[in-house]
mmCIF entry with sequence, helices, sheets and N, C-alpha, C, O atoms, coordinates in Angstrom:
data_MODEL
# 
_entry.id   MODEL 
# 
_entity.id                         1 
_entity.type                       polymer 
_entity.pdbx_number_of_molecules   1 
# 
_entity_poly.entity_id                      1 
_entity_poly.type                           'polypeptide(L)' 
_entity_poly.nstd_linkage                   no 
_entity_poly.nstd_monomer                   no 
_entity_poly.pdbx_seq_one_letter_code       MALDGVVGSDLPMVLGVVTVAAIFIVLANLVVDILYGIVDPRVRHS 
_entity_poly.pdbx_seq_one_letter_code_can   MALDGVVGSDLPMVLGVVTVAAIFIVLANLVVDILYGIVDPRVRHS 
_entity_poly.pdbx_strand_id                 A 
# 
loop_
_entity_poly_seq.entity_id 
_entity_poly_seq.num 
_entity_poly_seq.mon_id 
_entity_poly_seq.hetero 
1 1  MET n 
1 2  ALA n 
1 3  LEU n 
1 4  ASP n 
1 5  GLY n 
1 6  VAL n 
1 7  VAL n 
1 8  GLY n 
1 9  SER n 
1 10 ASP n 
1 11 LEU n 
1 12 PRO n 
1 13 MET n 
1 14 VAL n 
1 15 LEU n 
1 16 GLY n 
1 17 VAL n 
1 18 VAL n 
1 19 THR n 
1 20 VAL n 
1 21 ALA n 
1 22 ALA n 
1 23 ILE n 
1 24 PHE n 
1 25 ILE n 
1 26 VAL n 
1 27 LEU n 
1 28 ALA n 
1 29 ASN n 
1 30 LEU n 
1 31 VAL n 
1 32 VAL n 
1 33 ASP n 
1 34 ILE n 
1 35 LEU n 
1 36 TYR n 
1 37 GLY n 
1 38 ILE n 
1 39 VAL n 
1 40 ASP n 
1 41 PRO n 
1 42 ARG n 
1 43 VAL n 
1 44 ARG n 
1 45 HIS n 
1 46 SER n 
# 
_struct_asym.id          A 
_struct_asym.entity_id   1 
# 
loop_
_struct_conf.conf_type_id 
_struct_conf.id 
_struct_conf.pdbx_PDB_helix_id 
_struct_conf.beg_label_comp_id 
_struct_conf.beg_label_asym_id 
_struct_conf.beg_label_seq_id 
_struct_conf.pdbx_beg_PDB_ins_code 
_struct_conf.end_label_comp_id 
_struct_conf.end_label_asym_id 
_struct_conf.end_label_seq_id 
_struct_conf.pdbx_end_PDB_ins_code 
_struct_conf.beg_auth_comp_id 
_struct_conf.beg_auth_asym_id 
_struct_conf.beg_auth_seq_id 
_struct_conf.end_auth_comp_id 
_struct_conf.end_auth_asym_id 
_struct_conf.end_auth_seq_id 
_struct_conf.pdbx_PDB_helix_class 
_struct_conf.details 
_struct_conf.pdbx_PDB_helix_length 
HELX_P HELX_P1 AA1 ALA A 2  ? VAL A 7  ? ALA A 2  VAL A 7  1 ? 6  
HELX_P HELX_P2 AA2 LEU A 11 ? VAL A 39 ? LEU A 11 VAL A 39 1 ? 29 
HELX_P HELX_P3 AA3 PRO A 41 ? VAL A 43 ? PRO A 41 VAL A 43 5 ? 3  
# 
_struct_conf_type.id          HELX_P 
_struct_conf_type.criteria    ? 
_struct_conf_type.reference   ? 
# 
loop_
_atom_site.group_PDB 
_atom_site.id 
_atom_site.type_symbol 
_atom_site.label_atom_id 
_atom_site.label_alt_id 
_atom_site.label_comp_id 
_atom_site.label_asym_id 
_atom_site.label_entity_id 
_atom_site.label_seq_id 
_atom_site.pdbx_PDB_ins_code 
_atom_site.Cartn_x 
_atom_site.Cartn_y 
_atom_site.Cartn_z 
_atom_site.occupancy 
_atom_site.B_iso_or_equiv 
_atom_site.pdbx_formal_charge 
_atom_site.auth_seq_id 
_atom_site.auth_comp_id 
_atom_site.auth_asym_id 
_atom_site.auth_atom_id 
_atom_site.pdbx_PDB_model_num 
ATOM 1   N N  . MET A 1 1  ? -20.149 19.632  -50.323 1.00 0.00 ? 1  MET A N  1 
ATOM 2   C CA . MET A 1 1  ? -19.714 19.271  -51.650 1.00 0.00 ? 1  MET A CA 1 
ATOM 3   C C  . MET A 1 1  ? -20.528 18.107  -52.188 1.00 0.00 ? 1  MET A C  1 
ATOM 4   O O  . MET A 1 1  ? -20.975 18.123  -53.335 1.00 0.00 ? 1  MET A O  1 
ATOM 5   N N  . ALA A 1 2  ? -20.716 17.093  -51.344 1.00 0.00 ? 2  ALA A N  1 
ATOM 6   C CA . ALA A 1 2  ? -21.467 15.917  -51.792 1.00 0.00 ? 2  ALA A CA 1 
ATOM 7   C C  . ALA A 1 2  ? -22.902 16.302  -52.136 1.00 0.00 ? 2  ALA A C  1 
ATOM 8   O O  . ALA A 1 2  ? -23.452 15.828  -53.129 1.00 0.00 ? 2  ALA A O  1 
ATOM 9   N N  . LEU A 1 3  ? -23.500 17.149  -51.330 1.00 0.00 ? 3  LEU A N  1 
ATOM 10  C CA . LEU A 1 3  ? -24.872 17.577  -51.593 1.00 0.00 ? 3  LEU A CA 1 
ATOM 11  C C  . LEU A 1 3  ? -24.954 18.361  -52.900 1.00 0.00 ? 3  LEU A C  1 
ATOM 12  O O  . LEU A 1 3  ? -25.881 18.166  -53.686 1.00 0.00 ? 3  LEU A O  1 
ATOM 13  N N  . ASP A 1 4  ? -23.991 19.242  -53.134 1.00 0.00 ? 4  ASP A N  1 
ATOM 14  C CA . ASP A 1 4  ? -23.965 19.977  -54.396 1.00 0.00 ? 4  ASP A CA 1 
ATOM 15  C C  . ASP A 1 4  ? -23.784 19.031  -55.572 1.00 0.00 ? 4  ASP A C  1 
ATOM 16  O O  . ASP A 1 4  ? -24.367 19.247  -56.634 1.00 0.00 ? 4  ASP A O  1 
ATOM 17  N N  . GLY A 1 5  ? -22.989 17.993  -55.399 1.00 0.00 ? 5  GLY A N  1 
ATOM 18  C CA . GLY A 1 5  ? -22.782 17.014  -56.456 1.00 0.00 ? 5  GLY A CA 1 
ATOM 19  C C  . GLY A 1 5  ? -24.036 16.222  -56.761 1.00 0.00 ? 5  GLY A C  1 
ATOM 20  O O  . GLY A 1 5  ? -24.334 15.938  -57.922 1.00 0.00 ? 5  GLY A O  1 
ATOM 21  N N  . VAL A 1 6  ? -24.773 15.862  -55.713 1.00 0.00 ? 6  VAL A N  1 
ATOM 22  C CA . VAL A 1 6  ? -26.022 15.117  -55.914 1.00 0.00 ? 6  VAL A CA 1 
ATOM 23  C C  . VAL A 1 6  ? -27.055 15.993  -56.601 1.00 0.00 ? 6  VAL A C  1 
ATOM 24  O O  . VAL A 1 6  ? -27.719 15.562  -57.543 1.00 0.00 ? 6  VAL A O  1 
ATOM 25  N N  . VAL A 1 7  ? -27.188 17.227  -56.124 1.00 0.00 ? 7  VAL A N  1 
ATOM 26  C CA . VAL A 1 7  ? -28.173 18.141  -56.709 1.00 0.00 ? 7  VAL A CA 1 
ATOM 27  C C  . VAL A 1 7  ? -27.822 18.444  -58.159 1.00 0.00 ? 7  VAL A C  1 
ATOM 28  O O  . VAL A 1 7  ? -28.709 18.530  -59.008 1.00 0.00 ? 7  VAL A O  1 
ATOM 29  N N  . GLY A 1 8  ? -26.535 18.606  -58.449 1.00 0.00 ? 8  GLY A N  1 
ATOM 30  C CA . GLY A 1 8  ? -26.109 18.930  -59.792 1.00 0.00 ? 8  GLY A CA 1 
ATOM 31  C C  . GLY A 1 8  ? -25.812 17.722  -60.661 1.00 0.00 ? 8  GLY A C  1 
ATOM 32  O O  . GLY A 1 8  ? -25.299 17.873  -61.770 1.00 0.00 ? 8  GLY A O  1 
ATOM 33  N N  . SER A 1 9  ? -26.126 16.525  -60.179 1.00 0.00 ? 9  SER A N  1 
ATOM 34  C CA . SER A 1 9  ? -25.869 15.273  -60.913 1.00 0.00 ? 9  SER A CA 1 
ATOM 35  C C  . SER A 1 9  ? -24.411 15.149  -61.334 1.00 0.00 ? 9  SER A C  1 
ATOM 36  O O  . SER A 1 9  ? -24.111 14.717  -62.447 1.00 0.00 ? 9  SER A O  1 
ATOM 37  N N  . ASP A 1 10 ? -23.506 15.532  -60.435 1.00 0.00 ? 10 ASP A N  1 
ATOM 38  C CA . ASP A 1 10 ? -22.070 15.468  -60.707 1.00 0.00 ? 10 ASP A CA 1 
ATOM 39  C C  . ASP A 1 10 ? -21.522 14.188  -60.079 1.00 0.00 ? 10 ASP A C  1 
ATOM 40  O O  . ASP A 1 10 ? -21.025 14.201  -58.953 1.00 0.00 ? 10 ASP A O  1 
ATOM 41  N N  . LEU A 1 11 ? -21.620 13.083  -60.822 1.00 0.00 ? 11 LEU A N  1 
ATOM 42  C CA . LEU A 1 11 ? -21.248 11.775  -60.294 1.00 0.00 ? 11 LEU A CA 1 
ATOM 43  C C  . LEU A 1 11 ? -19.783 11.692  -59.869 1.00 0.00 ? 11 LEU A C  1 
ATOM 44  O O  . LEU A 1 11 ? -19.513 11.142  -58.802 1.00 0.00 ? 11 LEU A O  1 
ATOM 45  N N  . PRO A 1 12 ? -18.819 12.206  -60.641 1.00 0.00 ? 12 PRO A N  1 
ATOM 46  C CA . PRO A 1 12 ? -17.426 12.134  -60.174 1.00 0.00 ? 12 PRO A CA 1 
ATOM 47  C C  . PRO A 1 12 ? -17.193 12.853  -58.838 1.00 0.00 ? 12 PRO A C  1 
ATOM 48  O O  . PRO A 1 12 ? -16.381 12.404  -58.028 1.00 0.00 ? 12 PRO A O  1 
ATOM 49  N N  . MET A 1 13 ? -17.894 13.953  -58.609 1.00 0.00 ? 13 MET A N  1 
ATOM 50  C CA . MET A 1 13 ? -17.766 14.667  -57.336 1.00 0.00 ? 13 MET A CA 1 
ATOM 51  C C  . MET A 1 13 ? -18.283 13.806  -56.190 1.00 0.00 ? 13 MET A C  1 
ATOM 52  O O  . MET A 1 13 ? -17.636 13.702  -55.148 1.00 0.00 ? 13 MET A O  1 
ATOM 53  N N  . VAL A 1 14 ? -19.439 13.192  -56.379 1.00 0.00 ? 14 VAL A N  1 
ATOM 54  C CA . VAL A 1 14 ? -20.020 12.349  -55.336 1.00 0.00 ? 14 VAL A CA 1 
ATOM 55  C C  . VAL A 1 14 ? -19.114 11.151  -55.066 1.00 0.00 ? 14 VAL A C  1 
ATOM 56  O O  . VAL A 1 14 ? -18.870 10.817  -53.907 1.00 0.00 ? 14 VAL A O  1 
ATOM 57  N N  . LEU A 1 15 ? -18.614 10.502  -56.108 1.00 0.00 ? 15 LEU A N  1 
ATOM 58  C CA . LEU A 1 15 ? -17.720 9.358   -55.931 1.00 0.00 ? 15 LEU A CA 1 
ATOM 59  C C  . LEU A 1 15 ? -16.433 9.770   -55.223 1.00 0.00 ? 15 LEU A C  1 
ATOM 60  O O  . LEU A 1 15 ? -15.929 9.030   -54.379 1.00 0.00 ? 15 LEU A O  1 
ATOM 61  N N  . GLY A 1 16 ? -15.905 10.923  -55.552 1.00 0.00 ? 16 GLY A N  1 
ATOM 62  C CA . GLY A 1 16 ? -14.691 11.406  -54.893 1.00 0.00 ? 16 GLY A CA 1 
ATOM 63  C C  . GLY A 1 16 ? -14.904 11.659  -53.417 1.00 0.00 ? 16 GLY A C  1 
ATOM 64  O O  . GLY A 1 16 ? -14.075 11.277  -52.591 1.00 0.00 ? 16 GLY A O  1 
ATOM 65  N N  . VAL A 1 17 ? -16.011 12.301  -53.080 1.00 0.00 ? 17 VAL A N  1 
ATOM 66  C CA . VAL A 1 17 ? -16.296 12.597  -51.673 1.00 0.00 ? 17 VAL A CA 1 
ATOM 67  C C  . VAL A 1 17 ? -16.501 11.302  -50.893 1.00 0.00 ? 17 VAL A C  1 
ATOM 68  O O  . VAL A 1 17 ? -15.992 11.167  -49.780 1.00 0.00 ? 17 VAL A O  1 
ATOM 69  N N  . VAL A 1 18 ? -17.238 10.350  -51.459 1.00 0.00 ? 18 VAL A N  1 
ATOM 70  C CA . VAL A 1 18 ? -17.483 9.080   -50.780 1.00 0.00 ? 18 VAL A CA 1 
ATOM 71  C C  . VAL A 1 18 ? -16.179 8.299   -50.614 1.00 0.00 ? 18 VAL A C  1 
ATOM 72  O O  . VAL A 1 18 ? -15.948 7.696   -49.566 1.00 0.00 ? 18 VAL A O  1 
ATOM 73  N N  . THR A 1 19 ? -15.333 8.307   -51.633 1.00 0.00 ? 19 THR A N  1 
ATOM 74  C CA . THR A 1 19 ? -14.063 7.592   -51.557 1.00 0.00 ? 19 THR A CA 1 
ATOM 75  C C  . THR A 1 19 ? -13.153 8.192   -50.489 1.00 0.00 ? 19 THR A C  1 
ATOM 76  O O  . THR A 1 19 ? -12.554 7.458   -49.704 1.00 0.00 ? 19 THR A O  1 
ATOM 77  N N  . VAL A 1 20 ? -13.045 9.500   -50.455 1.00 0.00 ? 20 VAL A N  1 
ATOM 78  C CA . VAL A 1 20 ? -12.215 10.159  -49.447 1.00 0.00 ? 20 VAL A CA 1 
ATOM 79  C C  . VAL A 1 20 ? -12.755 9.886   -48.046 1.00 0.00 ? 20 VAL A C  1 
ATOM 80  O O  . VAL A 1 20 ? -11.980 9.640   -47.123 1.00 0.00 ? 20 VAL A O  1 
ATOM 81  N N  . ALA A 1 21 ? -14.066 9.927   -47.880 1.00 0.00 ? 21 ALA A N  1 
ATOM 82  C CA . ALA A 1 21 ? -14.665 9.651   -46.575 1.00 0.00 ? 21 ALA A CA 1 
ATOM 83  C C  . ALA A 1 21 ? -14.390 8.212   -46.147 1.00 0.00 ? 21 ALA A C  1 
ATOM 84  O O  . ALA A 1 21 ? -14.074 7.957   -44.985 1.00 0.00 ? 21 ALA A O  1 
ATOM 85  N N  . ALA A 1 22 ? -14.509 7.279   -47.076 1.00 0.00 ? 22 ALA A N  1 
ATOM 86  C CA . ALA A 1 22 ? -14.263 5.869   -46.748 1.00 0.00 ? 22 ALA A CA 1 
ATOM 87  C C  . ALA A 1 22 ? -12.809 5.633   -46.365 1.00 0.00 ? 22 ALA A C  1 
ATOM 88  O O  . ALA A 1 22 ? -12.529 4.893   -45.422 1.00 0.00 ? 22 ALA A O  1 
ATOM 89  N N  . ILE A 1 23 ? -11.887 6.251   -47.082 1.00 0.00 ? 23 ILE A N  1 
ATOM 90  C CA . ILE A 1 23 ? -10.459 6.116   -46.758 1.00 0.00 ? 23 ILE A CA 1 
ATOM 91  C C  . ILE A 1 23 ? -10.178 6.697   -45.369 1.00 0.00 ? 23 ILE A C  1 
ATOM 92  O O  . ILE A 1 23 ? -9.424  6.117   -44.588 1.00 0.00 ? 23 ILE A O  1 
ATOM 93  N N  . PHE A 1 24 ? -10.785 7.835   -45.074 1.00 0.00 ? 24 PHE A N  1 
ATOM 94  C CA . PHE A 1 24 ? -10.601 8.449   -43.759 1.00 0.00 ? 24 PHE A CA 1 
ATOM 95  C C  . PHE A 1 24 ? -11.112 7.534   -42.648 1.00 0.00 ? 24 PHE A C  1 
ATOM 96  O O  . PHE A 1 24 ? -10.459 7.390   -41.614 1.00 0.00 ? 24 PHE A O  1 
ATOM 97  N N  . ILE A 1 25 ? -12.271 6.919   -42.854 1.00 0.00 ? 25 ILE A N  1 
ATOM 98  C CA . ILE A 1 25 ? -12.848 6.043   -41.837 1.00 0.00 ? 25 ILE A CA 1 
ATOM 99  C C  . ILE A 1 25 ? -11.970 4.813   -41.625 1.00 0.00 ? 25 ILE A C  1 
ATOM 100 O O  . ILE A 1 25 ? -11.745 4.400   -40.487 1.00 0.00 ? 25 ILE A O  1 
ATOM 101 N N  . VAL A 1 26 ? -11.475 4.226   -42.714 1.00 0.00 ? 26 VAL A N  1 
ATOM 102 C CA . VAL A 1 26 ? -10.616 3.044   -42.597 1.00 0.00 ? 26 VAL A CA 1 
ATOM 103 C C  . VAL A 1 26 ? -9.323  3.394   -41.867 1.00 0.00 ? 26 VAL A C  1 
ATOM 104 O O  . VAL A 1 26 ? -8.887  2.641   -40.996 1.00 0.00 ? 26 VAL A O  1 
ATOM 105 N N  . LEU A 1 27 ? -8.706  4.521   -42.206 1.00 0.00 ? 27 LEU A N  1 
ATOM 106 C CA . LEU A 1 27 ? -7.471  4.927   -41.533 1.00 0.00 ? 27 LEU A CA 1 
ATOM 107 C C  . LEU A 1 27 ? -7.711  5.247   -40.057 1.00 0.00 ? 27 LEU A C  1 
ATOM 108 O O  . LEU A 1 27 ? -6.883  4.920   -39.207 1.00 0.00 ? 27 LEU A O  1 
ATOM 109 N N  . ALA A 1 28 ? -8.835  5.880   -39.758 1.00 0.00 ? 28 ALA A N  1 
ATOM 110 C CA . ALA A 1 28 ? -9.156  6.186   -38.361 1.00 0.00 ? 28 ALA A CA 1 
ATOM 111 C C  . ALA A 1 28 ? -9.340  4.903   -37.558 1.00 0.00 ? 28 ALA A C  1 
ATOM 112 O O  . ALA A 1 28 ? -8.872  4.811   -36.423 1.00 0.00 ? 28 ALA A O  1 
ATOM 113 N N  . ASN A 1 29 ? -10.015 3.913   -38.135 1.00 0.00 ? 29 ASN A N  1 
ATOM 114 C CA . ASN A 1 29 ? -10.186 2.631   -37.447 1.00 0.00 ? 29 ASN A CA 1 
ATOM 115 C C  . ASN A 1 29 ? -8.853  1.934   -37.240 1.00 0.00 ? 29 ASN A C  1 
ATOM 116 O O  . ASN A 1 29 ? -8.633  1.334   -36.188 1.00 0.00 ? 29 ASN A O  1 
ATOM 117 N N  . LEU A 1 30 ? -7.964  1.997   -38.213 1.00 0.00 ? 30 LEU A N  1 
ATOM 118 C CA . LEU A 1 30 ? -6.648  1.384   -38.086 1.00 0.00 ? 30 LEU A CA 1 
ATOM 119 C C  . LEU A 1 30 ? -5.849  2.034   -36.963 1.00 0.00 ? 30 LEU A C  1 
ATOM 120 O O  . LEU A 1 30 ? -5.226  1.340   -36.160 1.00 0.00 ? 30 LEU A O  1 
ATOM 121 N N  . VAL A 1 31 ? -5.864  3.352   -36.905 1.00 0.00 ? 31 VAL A N  1 
ATOM 122 C CA . VAL A 1 31 ? -5.135  4.067   -35.859 1.00 0.00 ? 31 VAL A CA 1 
ATOM 123 C C  . VAL A 1 31 ? -5.700  3.726   -34.480 1.00 0.00 ? 31 VAL A C  1 
ATOM 124 O O  . VAL A 1 31 ? -4.943  3.513   -33.533 1.00 0.00 ? 31 VAL A O  1 
ATOM 125 N N  . VAL A 1 32 ? -7.016  3.674   -34.368 1.00 0.00 ? 32 VAL A N  1 
ATOM 126 C CA . VAL A 1 32 ? -7.634  3.353   -33.083 1.00 0.00 ? 32 VAL A CA 1 
ATOM 127 C C  . VAL A 1 32 ? -7.275  1.934   -32.658 1.00 0.00 ? 32 VAL A C  1 
ATOM 128 O O  . VAL A 1 32 ? -6.979  1.700   -31.486 1.00 0.00 ? 32 VAL A O  1 
ATOM 129 N N  . ASP A 1 33 ? -7.298  0.983   -33.591 1.00 0.00 ? 33 ASP A N  1 
ATOM 130 C CA . ASP A 1 33 ? -6.934  -0.394  -33.252 1.00 0.00 ? 33 ASP A CA 1 
ATOM 131 C C  . ASP A 1 33 ? -5.484  -0.492  -32.792 1.00 0.00 ? 33 ASP A C  1 
ATOM 132 O O  . ASP A 1 33 ? -5.188  -1.199  -31.829 1.00 0.00 ? 33 ASP A O  1 
ATOM 133 N N  . ILE A 1 34 ? -4.591  0.198   -33.458 1.00 0.00 ? 34 ILE A N  1 
ATOM 134 C CA . ILE A 1 34 ? -3.176  0.172   -33.073 1.00 0.00 ? 34 ILE A CA 1 
ATOM 135 C C  . ILE A 1 34 ? -2.988  0.816   -31.702 1.00 0.00 ? 34 ILE A C  1 
ATOM 136 O O  . ILE A 1 34 ? -2.287  0.268   -30.851 1.00 0.00 ? 34 ILE A O  1 
ATOM 137 N N  . LEU A 1 35 ? -3.602  1.962   -31.486 1.00 0.00 ? 35 LEU A N  1 
ATOM 138 C CA . LEU A 1 35 ? -3.478  2.635   -30.194 1.00 0.00 ? 35 LEU A CA 1 
ATOM 139 C C  . LEU A 1 35 ? -4.108  1.824   -29.070 1.00 0.00 ? 35 LEU A C  1 
ATOM 140 O O  . LEU A 1 35 ? -3.610  1.828   -27.944 1.00 0.00 ? 35 LEU A O  1 
ATOM 141 N N  . TYR A 1 36 ? -5.193  1.135   -29.366 1.00 0.00 ? 36 TYR A N  1 
ATOM 142 C CA . TYR A 1 36 ? -5.841  0.317   -28.342 1.00 0.00 ? 36 TYR A CA 1 
ATOM 143 C C  . TYR A 1 36 ? -4.928  -0.823  -27.908 1.00 0.00 ? 36 TYR A C  1 
ATOM 144 O O  . TYR A 1 36 ? -4.889  -1.177  -26.729 1.00 0.00 ? 36 TYR A O  1 
ATOM 145 N N  . GLY A 1 37 ? -4.203  -1.392  -28.845 1.00 0.00 ? 37 GLY A N  1 
ATOM 146 C CA . GLY A 1 37 ? -3.246  -2.438  -28.502 1.00 0.00 ? 37 GLY A CA 1 
ATOM 147 C C  . GLY A 1 37 ? -2.085  -1.919  -27.681 1.00 0.00 ? 37 GLY A C  1 
ATOM 148 O O  . GLY A 1 37 ? -1.539  -2.644  -26.849 1.00 0.00 ? 37 GLY A O  1 
ATOM 149 N N  . ILE A 1 38 ? -1.701  -0.675  -27.902 1.00 0.00 ? 38 ILE A N  1 
ATOM 150 C CA . ILE A 1 38 ? -0.604  -0.079  -27.133 1.00 0.00 ? 38 ILE A CA 1 
ATOM 151 C C  . ILE A 1 38 ? -1.072  0.279   -25.725 1.00 0.00 ? 38 ILE A C  1 
ATOM 152 O O  . ILE A 1 38 ? -0.354  0.045   -24.753 1.00 0.00 ? 38 ILE A O  1 
ATOM 153 N N  . VAL A 1 39 ? -2.263  0.839   -25.614 1.00 0.00 ? 39 VAL A N  1 
ATOM 154 C CA . VAL A 1 39 ? -2.775  1.290   -24.323 1.00 0.00 ? 39 VAL A CA 1 
ATOM 155 C C  . VAL A 1 39 ? -3.169  0.115   -23.427 1.00 0.00 ? 39 VAL A C  1 
ATOM 156 O O  . VAL A 1 39 ? -2.918  0.139   -22.222 1.00 0.00 ? 39 VAL A O  1 
ATOM 157 N N  . ASP A 1 40 ? -3.784  -0.909  -24.014 1.00 0.00 ? 40 ASP A N  1 
ATOM 158 C CA . ASP A 1 40 ? -4.260  -2.051  -23.231 1.00 0.00 ? 40 ASP A CA 1 
ATOM 159 C C  . ASP A 1 40 ? -3.543  -3.314  -23.702 1.00 0.00 ? 40 ASP A C  1 
ATOM 160 O O  . ASP A 1 40 ? -3.968  -3.934  -24.677 1.00 0.00 ? 40 ASP A O  1 
ATOM 161 N N  . PRO A 1 41 ? -2.470  -3.702  -23.030 1.00 0.00 ? 41 PRO A N  1 
ATOM 162 C CA . PRO A 1 41 ? -1.665  -4.842  -23.493 1.00 0.00 ? 41 PRO A CA 1 
ATOM 163 C C  . PRO A 1 41 ? -2.406  -6.176  -23.447 1.00 0.00 ? 41 PRO A C  1 
ATOM 164 O O  . PRO A 1 41 ? -1.924  -7.145  -24.034 1.00 0.00 ? 41 PRO A O  1 
ATOM 165 N N  . ARG A 1 42 ? -3.544  -6.269  -22.784 1.00 0.00 ? 42 ARG A N  1 
ATOM 166 C CA . ARG A 1 42 ? -4.286  -7.528  -22.713 1.00 0.00 ? 42 ARG A CA 1 
ATOM 167 C C  . ARG A 1 42 ? -4.865  -7.927  -24.070 1.00 0.00 ? 42 ARG A C  1 
ATOM 168 O O  . ARG A 1 42 ? -5.167  -9.102  -24.275 1.00 0.00 ? 42 ARG A O  1 
ATOM 169 N N  . VAL A 1 43 ? -5.026  -6.995  -24.992 1.00 0.00 ? 43 VAL A N  1 
ATOM 170 C CA . VAL A 1 43 ? -5.648  -7.305  -26.286 1.00 0.00 ? 43 VAL A CA 1 
ATOM 171 C C  . VAL A 1 43 ? -4.628  -7.585  -27.382 1.00 0.00 ? 43 VAL A C  1 
ATOM 172 O O  . VAL A 1 43 ? -5.005  -7.762  -28.540 1.00 0.00 ? 43 VAL A O  1 
ATOM 173 N N  . ARG A 1 44 ? -3.355  -7.629  -27.041 1.00 0.00 ? 44 ARG A N  1 
ATOM 174 C CA . ARG A 1 44 ? -2.324  -7.897  -28.044 1.00 0.00 ? 44 ARG A CA 1 
ATOM 175 C C  . ARG A 1 44 ? -2.424  -9.328  -28.536 1.00 0.00 ? 44 ARG A C  1 
ATOM 176 O O  . ARG A 1 44 ? -2.767  -10.236 -27.779 1.00 0.00 ? 44 ARG A O  1 
ATOM 177 N N  . HIS A 1 45 ? -2.117  -9.520  -29.820 1.00 0.00 ? 45 HIS A N  1 
ATOM 178 C CA . HIS A 1 45 ? -2.109  -10.855 -30.400 1.00 0.00 ? 45 HIS A CA 1 
ATOM 179 C C  . HIS A 1 45 ? -0.808  -11.554 -30.035 1.00 0.00 ? 45 HIS A C  1 
ATOM 180 O O  . HIS A 1 45 ? 0.248   -10.924 -29.966 1.00 0.00 ? 45 HIS A O  1 
ATOM 181 N N  . SER A 1 46 ? -0.889  -12.846 -29.807 1.00 0.00 ? 46 SER A N  1 
ATOM 182 C CA . SER A 1 46 ? 0.309   -13.589 -29.424 1.00 0.00 ? 46 SER A CA 1 
ATOM 183 C C  . SER A 1 46 ? 1.005   -14.195 -30.625 1.00 0.00 ? 46 SER A C  1 
ATOM 184 O O  . SER A 1 46 ? 2.034   -14.854 -30.476 1.00 0.00 ? 46 SER A O  1 
# 
């Protein structure tokens, strides 16, 4: 989709794909950080 948007100069499509990808990456990092704290209690904040 992003490639089609770039080729077709469809800026809203490219911005939408980038925004969704960024949100997914941020949520994935949040989940990993939370799970890491549960799995390894040594990294918990006091």
